[in-house]
C-alpha positions in Angstrom: -0.1 0.2 -0.5 1.3 3.3 -0.6 1.1 6.7 1.0 -1.8 8.4 0.7 -3.0 11.9 0.1 -4.4 12.3 3.8 -1.5 11.0 5.3 1.1 13.1 3.2 -1.0 15.7 4.3 -0.8 15.4 7.5 3.1 14.3 7.4 3.9 17.5 5.4 1.9 19.5 7.9 3.8 18.2 11.1 7.4 18.4 9.3 6.6 21.9 8.9 4.9 22.0 12.1 1.5 24.0 11.4 -0.9 24.6 14.1 -2.4 21.4 15.8 -0.7 19.4 13.2 1.1 17.0 15.7 -2.6 17.1 17.6 -4.2 15.5 14.9 -1.4 13.4 14.0 -1.6 11.7 17.3 -5.2 11.2 17.0 -4.6 9.3 13.9 -2.6 7.3 15.0 -2.6 6.5 18.8 -4.4 3.3 18.3 -1.9 2.1 16.0 1.0 2.6 18.4 -1.1 1.6 21.6 -2.0 -1.9 19.3 2.1 -2.4 18.5 2.5 -1.7 22.4 0.1 -4.7 23.7 1.2 -6.8 20.4 4.6 -6.7 21.1 4.0 -7.4 24.7 1.9 -10.5 24.6 4.0 -11.8 21.7 6.6 -12.0 24.1 4.4 -13.1 26.9 4.8 -10.0 29.3 2.1 -8.7 31.0 2.1 -4.6 31.1 0.3 -2.7 33.5 -1.7 0.4 32.1 1.0 2.6 33.7 3.8 0.4 31.6 1.6 0.8 28.7 0.9 4.3 28.7 4.8 4.8 29.5 5.6 2.8 26.3 3.2 4.4 23.9 4.5 8.1 25.0 7.9 6.8 24.5 6.8 6.2 21.0 5.7 9.3 20.5 8.4 10.8 22.0 10.8 9.2 20.0 8.5 10.3 16.9 9.1 14.3 17.9 12.9 13.7 19.1 15.1 15.6 16.8 12.4 17.9 15.3 10.8 15.1 13.9 14.1 13.4 12.7 12.1 9.8 12.4 9.2 11.2 10.5 11.6 13.5 8.2 13.6 9.6 7.3 10.5 8.3 6.2 10.9 7.7 2.2 7.3 7.7 0.9 7.1 4.3 -0.4 4.6 2.5 1.7 2.0 3.1 4.2 2.8 6.0 6.8 1.0 3.2 9.2 3.2 0.4 8.3 6.4 2.8 8.8 5.1 3.9 12.1 4.6 0.3 13.3 7.6 -1.1 12.3 9.4 2.0 13.9 7.1 1.8 17.3 7.7 -2.0 17.4 11.5 -0.9 17.2 11.5 1.3 20.3 8.9 -0.4 22.1 11.3 -3.7 22.2 14.4 -1.6 22.9 12.0 0.0 26.0 11.3 -3.1 27.1 14.8 -4.7 26.9 16.3 -1.9 28.7 13.6 -2.0 31.6 14.4 -5.5 31.8 11.4 -6.8 31.2 11.2 -10.9 31.8 9.1 -13.4 30.5 6.2 -14.6 32.7 7.7 -17.9 34.3 5.8 -20.6 32.8 2.9 -18.4 30.7 1.9 -20.0 27.2 1.8 -18.0 24.3 -1.8 -17.3 23.0 -1.0 -17.5 19.2 2.7 -19.5 18.9 3.0 -19.8 15.4 6.0 -20.0 13.5 5.6 -16.7 11.9 4.7 -14.9 14.9 7.2 -15.9 17.2 10.0 -15.5 13.7 9.1 -11.9 13.1 9.5 -10.6 16.9 13.1 -10.4 18.1 14.1 -13.1 19.8 15.4 -12.8 23.2 16.5 -16.1 24.0 20.2 -15.5 23.5 21.1 -18.9 23.8 18.6 -20.1 20.9 19.6 -17.0 18.7 23.1 -18.6 19.1 21.9 -21.9 18.0 20.4 -21.0 14.9 23.2 -18.4 13.9 25.5 -21.3 13.8 23.5 -22.8 10.7 23.5 -19.7 8.9 26.5 -18.6 6.4 28.8 -15.6 8.4 27.3 -12.9 6.7 23.5 -14.0 7.3 24.6 -14.4 10.8 26.3 -11.3 11.4 23.5 -9.3 10.5 21.1 -11.5 12.5 23.1 -10.8 15.5 23.2 -7.2 14.9 19.4 -7.3 14.7 17.7 -9.7 17.0 21.0 -9.6 19.8 22.5 -5.6 19.5 18.8 -4.7 18.6 20.4 -2.5 15.5 18.4 -0.5 13.4 18.2 -1.2 9.1 20.6 1.6 8.6 23.1 0.8 11.5 23.3 -2.5 10.3 23.7 -1.3 6.9 26.2 0.6 7.9 28.2 -1.6 10.0 28.2 -4.8 7.2 28.5 -2.7 4.3 25.3 -3.8 3.0 22.6 -1.7 1.1 20.0 -0.5 3.6 17.4 -2.2 1.7 19.2 -5.4 1.5 18.7 -5.9 5.5 15.2 -6.8 5.6 15.2 -9.0 2.7 18.7 -10.6 4.1 16.9 -11.4 7.7 13.6 -12.6 5.9 15.6 -15.3 4.0 17.8 -16.3 7.0 14.6 -16.6 8.9 13.4 -18.5 6.2 16.3 -20.9 6.0 15.6 -21.6 9.7 12.1 -22.4 9.4 13.2 -24.7 6.7 15.2 -26.5 8.9 13.8 -27.0 11.2 15.2 -26.8 15.5 18.7 -27.1 15.7 
């Protein structure tokens, strides 16, 4: 899906800091960010209090306005704004959860433990990641390590690995596919 005209105008107004633009932006995307926070916590079997959820949502919006909307200025406008924000929000939430030391609920079973949902979120179990990376070629393993263990963004991985930024996502997807096809070690 491409960037809608409504979202393009809203984004431009935010970047130009027109009156009420930020409030309109928050009104439009608050539900999306709340959903990302809830889904990220659920997929990691983390039970959030209402205050923790609200703090994570606020962290996402603070990150969006940080450095004069730097995250929004980096948006290339080649997909929907909601898709871009969902990816960015998830990264921010995962980093905040890891920094805050959120732990998995002991003995909890994931509600929908599908292979896809497990592989789409960053993997918290470092031992599992190490075993998985041993089955990948060194270049793939290096990128997987930076993304899953070090929490680096695609641009950071691109700079460190000497890859075009737009090839990081496909490389991670291929590595996940290899790991799914090969099954557990």
